[in-house]
Steps between C-alpha positions, in 0.01 A plus 500: 500500500456124479151381412407188695196446278704520180755252633233263633306514174794336319482204739120487478504500118737205496288315754185567298654406166621157610267443796476125436874466562438647846204269575296821496206621293458828312163676477398818321172649618242670278621841616857418397641442848754218511532236773737211562369232733797361693316267733124556522409241235853406400792311656750783490849406614847634567534684168164672547590577861823665393320711239222595743752609766717696255189676366400575859837668556450718194776330304758626750565172680660171412354164609677165522432162656722239663472191714614544858420344833361579842639278776600242243164492322494595130318826437493724190601864549433820311778758462414865433728791418445859392711812451190718536360383836277795582330521160482125436372407846293798614423659164385175343510174698328615818142366523356845553183486291182323609310439176129463575235530231158348567561147626858495372784535750876481450816630659663718238871559465745572225587799283142617436508636856757758385234641266208484743723615789357251746575581773594857417713549812741226390576681176540834675759347733706332227440789256401276212206466267477348156389668178407242241197423283474134601424355846619157614350362819554181702188358662505248785162334457334167428281662232586678176386862470219584259469801272350717773794434732751583227307818415530608865874430505545692174306796637707513819820484292379761247561274201279347233357165606650342186839595643436322829664165574467263796674187620292297744575217742339378823709488817443124512689415180858447390520854362331632814763338722779634279381859478434533875837347595642731233402792723775414749709805407190719488417420863835644609458813288139538617596462868768768473259732321243449776767580759563833327828412332567654157505187282634699203839472671499121444703445184466123465312214661520125476309233687385143516209305646383140479215432259208377712306195385144551378288382795152610396300825525452491879874486573628697200528846655682374809736260326610757241563770761691260728760446226630854555405550866696194614755437225536814287863617482578842357806714429468874442771735373468870578665830587318586821693494829172573681389144426651396834204669670255269320678165519328338796153571362551336159479120548178307560617357834438842658126460446265408786342224293826334399565131566202314355386423145300792368183296469513427875548869574215589265268249671587637847414849369151376412591525132509876539798619299502834682571332833834369374816698575595637156870496593480122452507551124877528478790280392658266753859611451659813353858602420570863419813632331524870580743648247581847633657357818585159356300318767304175489207433731315176568161463671248221544525126436315233309264269684510172307274309738203733455559518124499121470192470721315750284604315185373170642847346498512428875 
């Protein structure tokens, strides 16, 4: 079986070895844990963002950038593709691990989750878990983890702390914007999983989303999520005629909170994340090619006006 940690480690090692070329910084802690700072105290950039996102997908996804436009305005886009959607997106990329040690807090994602099995139910559903002696984790935080944090991660992953690696970037950074927009495909896979669909039947996935500008810590979470909610476009290939029963529930425009920038919705909810309709976290538009019957389905639509408003372009 494919090891997402083994594949991601190759990307991490390259990032660590020539970190300066990525506008990143490599650190080795006293306990041997290795960390690459991709935006906490460094500039980061597109190359670091690509590496961070590909590590997050367990080495089973490809990341590219291009210049596009929204209503005639120039906007960069990220393009994601994977031939292992269930493992790459749910088994690795999903932000399913809240890392909290003392005063340190980070959202954890990436292949290390497939060793710690966080959350366990996800791995039971997709019937995947990794078996490797090195753990590679992606941390969304504005602080670097210390030795105690890395010891905790190592313990949860059942590996030696010296075999534990982390890439770190705050949401409000170039790499932060890239890696969150790079979850555009994951949101579609995640939504279908939540609806009870067997995502192992998805054989390939490709998607695109605009790269949101960095607008500061207060707006970062909303701006990065809006990229996919209002302008994420996904195509899934599968052998699953039953997909027609799920179609209308996939896109974000079916959510009760749809239609405003996320930060406005968050404010109206009293900044209580749990008051927000979770179905909002979905791509704007999805095309599905169902192979067994040779059918093509299309649901949802992009909402350029809300995307541009969120990005501060109108």
